[in-house]
C-alpha positions as CSV (number, residue, x, y, z in Angstrom):
1,M,-20.4,110.0,24.0
2,L,-18.0,109.7,21.6
3,R,-16.1,106.1,21.5
4,L,-12.8,106.6,21.7
5,G,-9.8,104.4,19.9
6,I,-6.2,105.2,20.2
7,I,-2.7,104.5,18.3
8,G,0.0,104.8,20.8
9,T,0.7,103.0,24.4
10,N,3.1,105.7,26.2
11,W,2.5,108.2,28.9
12,I,1.0,110.9,26.7
13,T,-1.6,108.7,25.3
14,K,-2.9,107.8,28.6
15,Q,-2.6,111.4,29.9
16,F,-5.1,112.4,26.9
17,I,-7.3,109.3,27.8
18,D,-7.5,111.0,31.2
19,A,-8.3,114.0,30.1
20,A,-11.0,113.0,27.5
21,Q,-12.7,110.9,29.8
22,G,-12.6,113.8,32.3
23,T,-14.5,116.0,30.4
24,G,-17.6,113.3,30.1
25,R,-17.3,113.5,26.3
26,F,-15.3,110.5,25.6
27,E,-15.3,107.0,26.8
28,L,-12.5,104.5,25.5
29,T,-13.4,101.6,23.5
30,A,-10.4,100.5,21.3
31,V,-6.7,100.0,21.7
32,Y,-4.4,99.4,18.8
33,S,-0.9,98.3,19.6
34,R,1.6,96.5,17.1
35,R,1.9,93.7,19.6
36,L,-1.3,92.5,21.4
37,A,-0.1,91.7,24.5
38,K,0.8,95.6,24.8
39,A,-2.6,96.6,23.9
40,Q,-4.0,94.4,26.1
41,E,-1.5,95.6,28.9
42,F,-2.2,99.1,28.1
43,A,-6.5,98.9,28.4
44,A,-6.0,96.7,31.9
45,Q,-6.1,100.3,33.3
46,Y,-9.2,101.3,32.9
47,E,-12.3,99.3,33.7
48,Q,-14.5,99.2,30.5
49,E,-14.5,96.9,28.2
50,V,-11.9,97.5,25.3
51,G,-11.8,96.3,21.7
52,L,-8.0,95.0,20.9
53,F,-6.3,95.4,17.5
54,D,-2.7,94.4,16.7
55,D,-3.8,95.0,13.0
56,L,-4.1,98.5,11.7
57,H,-6.7,97.8,8.8
58,A,-9.0,95.5,11.3
59,F,-8.5,98.6,13.6
60,F,-9.8,101.3,11.4
61,S,-12.4,98.7,9.8
62,S,-13.7,98.5,13.6
63,P,-17.3,99.7,14.3
64,D,-16.3,99.9,18.1
65,F,-15.3,103.6,18.1
66,D,-15.9,107.2,16.2
67,V,-12.7,109.0,17.2
68,V,-9.0,108.0,16.7
69,Y,-6.4,109.9,18.8
70,I,-2.9,108.8,17.0
71,A,0.4,109.1,19.3
72,S,2.5,107.2,17.0
73,P,6.1,108.2,15.9
74,N,6.1,111.5,14.2
75,S,6.9,110.4,10.2
76,L,3.2,107.6,10.6
77,H,1.1,110.5,11.9
78,A,-0.3,111.7,8.0
79,Q,-0.4,108.3,6.8
80,Q,-2.4,107.2,10.0
81,T,-4.5,110.1,9.7
82,L,-5.6,109.7,5.8
83,A,-6.4,106.1,6.6
84,A,-8.9,107.2,9.5
85,V,-10.5,109.8,7.5
86,N,-10.9,107.3,4.4
87,A,-12.5,105.0,6.8
88,G,-15.0,107.3,8.2
89,K,-13.3,108.2,11.5
90,H,-12.7,111.3,13.1
91,V,-9.1,112.4,13.9
92,I,-7.1,113.5,16.8
93,V,-3.3,113.5,16.2
94,E,-0.5,114.6,18.0
95,K,2.2,117.1,17.2
96,P,3.6,117.3,14.4
97,M,0.3,116.2,12.3
98,V,2.7,115.8,9.3
99,A,6.1,115.8,8.7
100,N,6.1,117.9,5.3
101,V,3.4,120.2,4.8
102,A,2.6,118.8,1.0
103,D,1.0,115.6,3.2
104,F,-2.1,118.0,3.4
105,D,-2.8,117.7,-0.1
106,A,-3.8,114.1,0.3
107,L,-5.5,114.8,3.6
108,D,-7.5,117.6,1.9
109,A,-8.9,115.4,-0.9
110,A,-9.9,113.0,1.6
111,M,-11.9,115.0,3.6
112,A,-13.5,116.6,0.8
113,A,-14.6,112.6,0.0
114,H,-15.5,112.5,4.1
115,P,-17.3,115.6,4.7
116,D,-18.7,114.5,8.0
117,V,-15.0,113.6,9.5
118,F,-13.5,116.0,12.0
119,V,-9.5,116.2,12.1
120,F,-7.6,118.0,14.5
121,E,-3.8,118.6,15.9
122,A,-3.1,118.1,19.3
123,A,-1.1,121.2,19.6
124,R,-2.4,121.3,23.4
125,H,-1.1,124.3,24.5
126,I,-3.3,126.8,22.0
127,Y,-6.4,125.4,23.7
128,E,-5.1,126.7,27.3
129,D,-6.7,130.0,28.7
130,N,-3.1,131.2,29.4
131,F,-2.2,131.0,25.8
132,H,-5.6,133.2,24.7
133,R,-4.5,135.5,27.6
134,V,-1.3,136.4,25.7
135,R,-3.0,136.9,22.4
136,Q,-5.4,139.0,23.9
137,F,-2.5,141.1,25.3
138,V,-0.1,140.9,22.1
139,D,-3.5,142.4,20.2
140,S,-3.5,145.1,22.2
141,H,-0.2,146.1,22.7
142,E,2.7,147.2,20.1
143,V,5.0,144.4,20.1
144,T,8.8,145.2,19.3
145,G,10.2,141.6,19.1
146,A,10.2,138.1,21.2
147,T,12.2,135.6,22.3
148,L,10.5,132.1,23.1
149,V,12.7,128.9,24.2
150,Y,12.2,125.5,24.7
151,M,14.9,123.4,25.5
152,K,14.5,120.2,27.2
153,Y,17.3,117.3,27.5
154,S,15.4,114.1,26.1
155,S,14.9,111.2,28.2
156,R,16.0,109.5,25.2
157,Y,19.2,111.2,24.2
158,D,21.8,108.9,26.7
159,A,20.4,106.2,24.8
160,Y,21.0,107.7,21.4
161,L,24.7,108.4,22.8
162,A,25.2,104.9,23.9
163,G,24.6,104.4,20.1
164,K,20.7,103.0,19.9
165,E,18.4,104.6,17.6
166,P,15.3,106.2,20.0
167,N,12.4,107.4,17.2
168,V,13.1,111.0,18.2
169,F,16.5,111.0,17.1
170,T,16.2,109.6,13.7
171,T,15.1,110.8,10.3
172,K,13.3,107.7,10.0
173,F,10.4,108.7,12.2
174,A,10.6,112.6,11.4
175,G,12.7,113.4,14.5
176,G,14.6,116.1,15.7
177,A,14.5,119.0,17.9
178,M,12.2,121.4,15.8
179,M,9.5,118.5,14.9
180,D,9.3,117.5,18.4
181,L,9.8,121.0,20.8
182,G,10.0,123.8,18.0
183,V,6.4,123.1,16.7
184,Y,5.5,124.5,20.3
185,L,7.2,127.4,19.5
186,V,6.2,128.0,15.6
187,Y,2.8,127.6,17.0
188,A,2.7,130.2,19.7
189,A,4.6,132.5,17.5
190,I,1.8,132.4,14.6
191,G,-0.9,131.8,16.9
192,W,0.2,135.7,18.8
193,F,2.0,137.2,16.0
194,G,0.6,135.7,12.6
195,V,2.4,134.3,9.6
196,P,5.7,135.8,9.0
197,T,7.0,137.2,6.2
198,H,10.4,135.2,6.5
199,A,11.5,132.4,8.4
200,T,14.8,130.4,8.7
201,Y,16.3,127.8,11.2
202,L,20.3,127.3,12.0
203,P,20.4,123.8,13.5
204,T,23.2,122.0,15.3
205,M,22.9,118.8,13.6
206,L,23.2,115.3,15.2
207,Q,25.5,112.3,12.8
208,S,21.8,110.5,12.7
209,G,20.7,113.5,10.5
210,V,18.2,115.0,12.7
211,D,18.6,118.4,14.6
212,G,19.9,118.3,18.2
213,T,19.0,121.9,19.0
214,G,18.5,124.9,16.4
215,V,17.9,128.7,16.1
216,M,14.5,129.7,14.4
217,H,14.3,133.5,13.0
218,L,10.6,134.9,12.0
219,S,10.7,138.2,10.3
220,Y,7.7,140.3,10.8
221,P,7.2,143.9,9.2
222,D,7.8,145.6,12.2
223,F,10.0,143.3,14.2
224,D,11.5,140.1,14.7
225,V,10.7,136.6,16.5
226,N,14.2,134.5,17.8
227,M,13.3,131.2,18.8
228,I,15.2,128.5,20.5
229,C,14.5,124.3,20.9
230,G,16.8,121.7,21.7
231,K,16.5,118.0,22.8
232,T,20.5,117.9,23.9
233,T,20.1,120.6,26.2
234,Q,18.2,121.7,29.4
235,S,17.2,125.2,29.7
236,Y,15.5,127.3,32.1
237,L,15.4,130.7,30.5
238,P,11.8,131.7,30.3
239,S,10.4,133.2,27.1
240,E,10.0,137.1,26.3
241,I,7.6,139.5,24.6
242,Y,8.6,143.0,23.9
243,F,7.0,146.2,24.0
244,G,9.4,148.9,24.0
245,K,10.4,149.1,27.5
246,D,8.1,146.8,28.6
247,T,8.5,143.0,28.9
248,L,5.7,140.4,29.2
249,R,7.9,137.4,30.7
250,L,6.6,133.6,30.0
251,D,7.7,130.8,32.0
252,A,7.1,128.2,29.1
253,P,5.5,129.0,25.9
254,E,4.4,125.5,25.8
255,S,2.6,125.5,29.0
256,I,1.7,128.7,30.5
257,T,1.8,128.9,34.3
258,Q,3.3,132.5,34.8
259,M,2.8,135.7,32.9
260,D,4.6,138.6,34.1
261,F,4.2,142.1,32.9
262,T,7.3,144.3,34.0
263,T,7.2,148.2,33.0
264,P,9.5,151.1,34.8
265,E,6.4,151.3,37.2
266,G,6.6,147.4,38.4
267,T,5.4,143.8,37.7
268,A,1.6,142.5,37.5
269,Q,1.0,139.0,37.1
270,L,-1.2,138.5,34.3
271,A,-1.7,134.5,34.4
272,G,-5.0,132.8,35.3
273,P,-4.9,128.9,36.6
274,Q,-4.0,125.9,35.1
275,E,-5.9,122.8,34.7
276,D,-4.1,119.8,36.5
277,N,-4.0,117.6,33.2
278,P,-2.8,120.4,30.5
279,M,-4.6,118.0,28.3
280,A,-8.0,118.9,29.4
281,P,-8.7,122.1,27.6
282,E,-8.0,120.5,24.2
283,A,-10.0,117.5,25.1
284,A,-13.1,119.7,25.6
285,F,-12.5,121.7,22.6
286,F,-12.6,118.5,20.2
287,G,-15.2,116.9,21.9
288,D,-17.7,119.8,21.9
289,T,-16.8,120.8,18.6
290,I,-17.5,117.2,16.7
291,T,-20.3,116.9,19.0
292,S,-22.1,120.1,17.9
293,G,-20.8,119.6,14.2
294,D,-18.7,123.1,14.3
295,H,-17.1,122.7,11.1
296,A,-16.2,126.4,11.1
297,A,-14.4,125.9,14.2
298,A,-12.6,122.8,12.9
299,A,-11.5,124.5,10.0
300,R,-10.1,127.4,11.5
301,Q,-7.7,125.4,13.5
302,L,-6.9,123.0,10.6
303,Q,-5.7,126.3,8.6
304,L,-3.6,127.4,11.6
305,A,-2.1,123.9,11.6
306,R,-1.4,124.4,7.9
307,Q,0.4,128.0,8.3
308,V,2.5,126.1,11.2
309,H,3.5,123.3,8.7
310,Q,4.3,125.6,5.7
311,V,6.8,127.6,7.8
312,M,8.5,124.5,9.5
313,T,8.5,122.7,6.0
314,D,10.1,125.5,4.5
315,M,12.8,126.7,7.3
316,R,13.3,122.5,7.4
317,L,14.3,121.9,3.8
318,A,16.2,125.3,3.6
319,A,18.3,124.2,6.8
320,G,19.2,120.8,5.2
321,V,17.2,118.8,7.5
322,K,15.7,116.2,5.2
323,F,13.3,113.4,5.7
324,P,12.8,109.9,3.8
325,G,9.5,111.3,2.9
326,D,10.2,114.7,1.9
327,K,8.2,115.3,-1.7
328,Q,9.9,118.4,-2.6
């Protein structure tokens, strides 16, 4: 059984803990929050005894856990991942793993010094069965283009409009549409089609300095992919992958429940069932990979993460979306 520590006490953390413990591979044993009362309140949801921390150094030094799940604000992900690796802890860090691809340099050095440690980015959709069904379908058909969409009106946007500074709408915490939602689309594009030859981003900027919405354009040798992301607008558009006169229509690339393949002859539904907890497949993968010591599988996923963040960093900086921690 892997002993799990967590950083972050919001809804996504609870969803991951439920998924992780549901696999039978993990048990929650430690909770960190900047406020001890918040850690205690969060831990009270669970029956088992849990260590509580409000000091990050003491948390990482604790023998109470083997694996840490990090769901803090975006700009803290890289430094907390680095601290965890240096403490000899396995890491599962919410997307985006880094704010800038240059952060991988320090992480590579730490992992080289701790070769037994596993590090994963929790891009949950790439572990779902329907995500793999799309990839298999794409591999066996000639793609002529794609349009991927993920625009969701943020629950924090009204607070931003009221003059407050939610983390997801500030450069300080590496917020904005691309970092929060566009990352799902970039993962899908690279996971299905590979690394593009060229990528550009046209953002609609907010006064806080982050992108509220934006359009990404990825170029491949034989086709192009357009991607729309946003946190200030609600969209119900499907995503589509084109094969000439035929089209594969997806309800949501970040969590696929419908895959309609339409040809002149008619429409076929290709999707399989989805887990009740969408984080269950990734939790099972992380648990199995750590337990079996499968460093090759972990390296493949980390290489995909590097490709995703290289493309995102290049697009973001070229578009003029800058964060305080940018190194280039």
